[in-house]
C-alpha positions as CSV (number, residue, x, y, z in Angstrom):
1,M,50.0,97.1,198.3
2,L,50.8,96.6,194.6
3,M,47.5,95.4,193.4
4,S,44.3,97.5,193.9
5,S,41.9,96.2,191.3
6,A,40.6,92.9,189.6
7,R,42.3,93.7,186.6
8,S,45.4,94.1,188.5
9,R,45.1,91.1,190.4
10,C,44.6,89.0,187.1
11,A,47.6,90.6,185.5
12,I,49.9,89.7,188.3
13,G,48.7,86.3,188.1
14,V,49.1,86.0,184.7
15,A,52.8,87.5,184.9
16,A,53.7,85.2,187.6
17,A,52.8,82.2,185.2
18,I,55.1,83.8,182.6
19,F,58.2,83.4,184.4
20,A,57.5,79.8,185.5
21,L,58.7,79.3,181.7
22,T,62.3,79.7,182.7
23,G,63.1,78.4,179.0
24,C,61.8,81.5,177.6
25,G,64.2,83.0,175.2
26,G,64.8,86.4,174.0
27,G,62.4,87.3,171.3
28,G,63.2,89.8,168.7
29,G,62.8,93.5,169.9
30,D,61.3,96.3,167.8
31,A,63.8,98.1,165.7
32,A,63.3,101.3,168.1
33,A,64.7,99.5,171.0
34,P,66.7,96.3,170.2
35,S,69.1,96.8,173.3
36,A,66.4,96.5,175.9
37,A,66.1,92.7,174.7
38,A,69.7,92.1,174.4
39,P,70.9,89.0,176.2
40,A,72.1,89.5,179.7
41,S,75.4,87.8,180.7
42,G,75.8,86.7,184.1
43,G,74.3,87.6,187.4
44,G,74.2,91.0,188.8
45,G,74.9,90.2,192.2
46,A,71.7,91.6,193.6
47,D,71.6,93.0,197.1
48,V,68.1,92.1,197.8
49,A,66.7,88.9,199.5
50,T,65.4,86.1,197.2
51,T,63.2,83.1,198.0
52,P,65.4,79.9,198.2
53,A,64.7,77.4,195.4
54,P,63.4,74.0,196.9
55,S,64.9,70.8,195.3
56,S,61.5,69.3,194.4
57,G,57.8,69.6,194.8
58,A,55.2,70.8,192.0
59,G,53.8,73.8,193.0
60,E,56.6,75.0,195.4
61,P,58.5,78.0,194.6
62,L,61.3,77.3,192.1
63,T,62.6,80.8,191.6
64,S,61.6,84.4,192.4
65,F,61.2,87.7,190.8
66,L,60.9,91.3,191.9
67,V,57.6,92.9,191.1
68,N,56.7,96.4,190.8
69,G,54.1,98.3,189.0
70,E,50.7,99.9,188.9
71,G,49.1,100.8,192.1
72,G,51.8,100.8,194.7
73,V,55.5,101.8,195.3
74,A,56.5,98.7,197.2
75,T,58.7,95.8,195.5
76,L,57.3,92.4,196.0
77,T,59.2,89.2,195.8
78,I,57.2,86.3,194.4
79,G,58.0,82.8,194.4
80,L,57.1,81.1,191.2
81,D,56.4,77.2,190.8
82,S,57.1,74.9,187.5
83,S,53.9,75.4,185.9
84,G,53.2,77.6,183.2
85,R,49.5,77.9,184.1
86,F,47.8,80.2,186.5
87,T,44.1,80.0,187.6
88,Q,42.6,83.2,188.9
89,S,38.7,83.7,189.8
90,G,37.8,80.6,187.6
91,T,39.9,81.8,184.7
92,Q,43.0,79.7,183.6
93,Y,45.8,81.3,182.0
94,Q,48.5,79.7,179.9
95,L,51.8,81.3,179.1
96,Q,54.1,80.0,176.4
97,A,57.6,80.9,175.1
98,G,57.9,82.2,171.6
99,G,55.8,84.4,169.4
100,P,56.5,87.9,168.0
101,S,57.2,89.5,171.4
102,G,59.0,86.3,173.0
103,C,56.1,85.1,175.0
104,T,52.4,84.6,174.4
105,M,49.3,84.5,176.6
106,T,46.0,83.0,176.3
107,S,43.1,82.4,178.7
108,A,40.1,80.2,179.2
109,P,37.6,81.6,179.3
110,A,38.8,84.6,177.5
111,D,39.9,87.5,179.3
112,P,39.5,90.9,177.8
113,N,42.2,92.4,180.5
114,V,45.0,90.1,179.4
115,A,48.1,92.3,179.1
116,A,50.7,92.2,176.4
117,C,54.0,90.9,177.4
118,N,57.7,91.6,176.3
119,L,60.9,90.0,177.5
120,L,63.6,92.2,178.9
121,A,67.3,91.8,178.8
122,G,67.1,88.4,177.2
123,G,64.6,87.0,179.7
124,S,66.2,88.3,182.9
125,G,63.0,90.4,183.3
126,F,60.1,91.5,181.4
127,V,57.3,94.0,181.2
128,L,53.4,93.7,181.1
129,C,51.4,96.4,179.5
130,E,47.7,96.9,178.9
131,N,48.2,96.7,175.1
132,T,50.8,97.6,172.7
133,L,49.8,101.0,172.0
134,T,50.2,102.5,175.6
135,P,53.1,104.5,176.4
136,H,53.0,103.1,179.9
137,F,53.6,99.9,181.7
138,N,51.6,97.9,184.1
139,Y,54.3,95.7,185.8
140,T,57.9,94.6,185.6
141,F,59.3,91.2,186.8
142,F,63.1,91.2,187.1
143,R,65.4,88.2,188.4
144,P,66.9,89.2,191.7
145,S,70.2,87.4,190.9
146,D,70.6,89.3,187.6
147,V,69.8,93.0,188.9
148,Q,71.0,95.3,191.3
149,L,69.3,98.5,192.7
150,A,70.9,101.6,191.4
151,T,70.9,105.3,192.6
152,H,70.1,108.3,190.5
153,W,73.9,109.5,191.0
154,E,75.0,106.6,188.5
155,L,72.9,108.5,185.9
156,A,74.3,112.0,186.3
157,G,74.3,114.0,182.8
158,R,72.4,111.0,181.2
159,T,69.0,111.0,179.5
160,L,66.8,107.8,179.7
161,T,64.1,107.0,177.2
162,G,60.6,105.9,177.7
163,L,60.1,102.1,177.0
164,A,56.7,100.1,176.6
165,C,55.4,97.0,175.0
166,G,55.6,96.5,171.5
167,S,54.3,93.9,169.0
168,T,57.9,92.4,168.3
169,G,59.4,93.5,171.6
170,P,60.2,96.5,173.6
171,R,59.5,99.7,171.8
172,T,60.9,103.2,172.7
173,T,58.3,106.1,173.4
174,S,58.5,110.0,173.1
175,Y,59.0,110.2,177.0
176,T,62.4,111.0,178.4
177,F,63.9,111.4,181.9
178,T,67.0,113.5,182.2
179,F,69.5,114.0,185.1
180,S,71.4,117.1,185.5
181,A,75.2,117.0,185.0
182,D,75.9,116.7,188.8
183,G,73.0,114.3,189.6
184,E,71.4,116.8,191.7
185,M,68.3,117.4,189.8
186,A,66.0,115.8,187.1
187,T,63.7,116.6,184.3
188,E,61.0,114.2,183.2
189,Y,58.9,114.7,179.7
190,A,55.8,112.5,179.5
191,G,52.4,112.9,177.6
192,G,53.2,116.5,176.7
193,N,53.9,117.5,180.2
194,T,57.3,118.5,181.7
195,W,58.2,117.7,185.4
196,G,61.3,119.3,187.2
197,Y,62.6,117.8,190.3
198,G,64.9,120.1,192.2
199,A,68.1,119.5,194.3
200,G,67.4,117.0,196.9
201,I,64.5,115.7,195.6
202,P,65.8,112.6,193.8
203,D,67.1,111.4,197.2
204,L,63.8,111.4,198.7
205,Y,62.1,109.6,195.6
206,E,64.3,106.8,195.8
207,R,63.0,105.9,199.5
208,A,61.8,102.4,199.9
209,D,58.3,103.9,201.1
210,G,58.4,106.7,198.1
211,Y,57.8,110.1,199.1
212,P,54.5,112.1,199.8
213,S,53.5,114.4,197.1
214,A,50.2,116.2,196.5
215,G,47.9,113.4,197.9
216,W,49.8,110.3,196.8
217,R,53.3,108.8,197.1
218,E,55.9,108.4,194.4
219,R,59.0,106.6,194.0
220,W,61.8,106.0,191.6
221,V,62.9,102.5,191.3
222,I,66.1,102.0,189.3
223,Y,67.5,98.5,188.5
224,K,70.7,97.9,186.6
225,M,72.1,94.8,184.9
226,K,75.0,93.8,182.8
227,S,74.5,93.0,179.1
228,G,77.7,91.7,177.5
229,T,80.1,94.4,178.2
230,A,77.3,97.0,178.6
231,T,75.1,98.3,181.7
232,Q,71.5,98.4,181.2
233,Y,69.3,100.9,183.6
234,F,65.7,100.5,183.9
235,L,64.1,103.6,185.9
236,L,60.5,102.9,187.1
237,H,58.4,106.0,188.0
238,L,55.7,104.6,190.4
239,F,52.7,106.1,192.3
240,Q,50.5,104.8,195.3
241,T,47.1,106.5,195.8
242,D,44.1,106.0,197.6
243,P,43.0,102.5,197.0
244,N,39.4,103.9,196.6
245,F,40.6,105.4,193.3
246,A,42.1,103.9,190.1
247,P,45.7,103.6,190.1
248,R,47.7,106.2,188.4
249,T,49.5,105.4,185.2
250,V,53.2,104.4,185.7
251,N,56.2,104.9,183.4
252,L,59.2,102.9,182.6
253,Y,62.7,104.4,181.2
254,F,65.6,102.8,179.6
255,L,69.1,103.3,179.0
256,Q,72.1,101.2,178.0
257,I,75.7,102.5,178.4
């Protein structure tokens, strides 16, 4: 499954609490990637199942989010309640709207593994990172009503740019993900390494269960959403490894057209 370490379990609990704050407004993004935090207008008509929102009852799910990230290739749908607090292994987490990155996170007792958080698409989603220096991400959360699953064919001839958490909002990295003009092939540049994906491979990597490769499974998840008159794309490169080993780092790429 998605979470395979104590730090990961804490991170997802913290993340869940953030989205209970449905009034969380869009914090100012870093100058390198302002469009990633641009307000989204209207629902994207997602074609994935969501958790129905009950009419009342504290502690009951009020809304749901699609969660992807470190440790697995699956997409989880998590129902959230109305509280901004979450308790995990005796630690109480508190998430509040505001702050330089759009949301702030505290814990009692202090948790050294509390992740940085940035809003995406004006609050329709958000990204968790281990810190604001890493080029990788830990988890993304997106509202099913605001996003659609896209395919690589829609990105033919396009280049997406790496995205990670910044101190004042999402920031771009030196990573890139480029699709050939016909959409058949792709090239990923990350961390000084370049990987090429030949004809037919992108189709396999979009499978819901990922594609077996060199002892692990890999998957690309591509979400798209409307932002005014523009369309935003978020490509997640996910890995699932043996649970006895630490999760591989995962990368997030972004494009607005």
